N, C-alpha and C positions, 0 to 999 in steps of 0.2 A: 875793754869791752866786757860787760858783765852778762853772764847767762842767768836767766831767771827760771826757777822751777815753776812751771805752770800746771795747775790742776786741770781736770777734764772740763770744768765750766769755763775756765780761762780760755782754753783752746777752742771751745764751742763759740765763745764770744768773738775770738779772733777770726774764726771762719765767717761768722756773720758780718763783721765790720769789713773784712777784706772783700766780701762779695757785694756789700752795699753799705757804705759809710753812713747812709741816712736811715738805717733800719730803726724801727721804733721799739723802744725798750719793752713796751707792754706786749708786743707780739712775741717776744722771747719768753714771756711768762708761760704762754701756752705750749711752746716748744720744749722748755726745760723745767717747767713746774717751779720756777723761781720768780719772785716779784720783780716788777720793773725797777723798783728802787734798788734792789740787790744787784741787778744787772748794771744799772747806772753807776753804782759804787765800784763794781769790778772794772768797768770801763775807765773810771777815774783812776783806780789803782794802776791799771795797765798803762795809762797815759803818764802818770807820775813816775813810773818805773822806766819810761822811755820805750816800752814795748810797742805802744801805739804812738805814732808821731803825728798826731793831728788828723784832721780830715779836710778835704778840699774839693772844690770843683776843678775839673781838668779842662783847660782851655786848649782847643786845637790850634796850634800856632799858624797852620796854613790858612785857616778860616779868617784869621785877622791879619793876613798879609805877609807872614813869615814863611816863605816857600822853601827855603834852604835850611836843612839840618846838617850840621857838620860836627865831626869829632876832630879835635886838634891835639896832637902830642906836642907838649912844650918842653924844650930843652933849655935850661937856664945857663947863663954865662957863669953865674956863681950859685952853686946849689945851696949855700947858706941863706939865700934870698927867699926860700920857700914861703915863710910866713908873710913877708911883705907882698909877694906876688899873689898869694891866695887872697889877702885882704883887698888888693887892687882888683882882682877878678870879681870879687863880690860886688863891686861897684859898677860892673859892666852888666846891664840888665839882660843882654842877649845870651850871656853865659848862664846856663841852667844847671850844670853839674860840674864838679871839679873833683878829681880823684888823684891821690898820691899813689904812685904805682911802683912796681918793681920793673926791672929792665933798664934800658938806656935812657928812657925819657924821665923827666922829673915830675911832670903833671900831665894829666889827660883830661880834657874838658869837652863838654857838649855845649853847642851853642846853636841858636837860630838866627838866621839873617833873612832880610826881605827877598834877596836874590843874590846871585854870584858877585855882582858889583859891591853890594853892601858887605858881603863876606870878606871880600878883598880889603875893603876899607877898615873893617873890624880888625883884621889881622895886621895890617900896616899901621893903623892909627892908634889902636888900643892894646894890642897884644905885643907887638915888637918893642915898643918903648918900655915894656916891663923889665927888660934885661934878658931877652932871649938870645941864645946863640943861634937857634934855628927852631923851626916848627914843621910839623907834617900834618897835612889836612886830609881828612877822608870825608867825602860828601855822601850822605845817606840818600838813596833814591826813594826809599819807602820803608815803612815800619810794618811788616806783616803782623806782628803782635807786640804788645807792651803790657806787662802785667806785674802785679805784686807777687811775692813769693806765695805759691798756692798752699795755704794752710792745710786743706784737706789731704793733699798728697803727702805733706810732711807728717801729718798724724798717722797715715797708713804706714809710712816708712818707719816711724818710731815704734808703732805697735808691732811691726814685723821684727824689728831689732830686739824689742823687749821679749817677744815670744822665743826668739832664737836664744837669748841669754837665759831664759827660764828653762829651755830644753837642755842647754849645756849644764846648768846647775843640777838638774835632775839626773843627768848622766853621770855626774861626778859622784 
């Protein structure tokens, strides 16, 4: 995983797109005294570097009939099957996240099901045949918040760290 050194304009752009992915480049011109074309080029650069991973509309699963959100810890019979299982999970549309984790489990996934019956079918018909020794399921009752990493808070934290480093340098 690469870390990229971002300048203040990059961080400002990240703050804008994290708050509203549909912001207009020309609006940023007034905010930062930079042309819309320059902002567009910076967004492209950040996208090419993988700092920005696209933009999308977020569909509320519950509004389209997927009322059950579940997190499932997967324990593989053979841990060397990671890659094969991950590729198989990509083909299950209800699985929206897959994480390789530390601890006893091999994989941790998030999925949406229409209801508890559908969840049971997914576990028995689509997950168990992948070569699981077992699984543990946690059902989420609600999501009080769901957000991106808050860029403005990170900027404040970085600025505070830099100020502390500057103070230490001065004291030496």
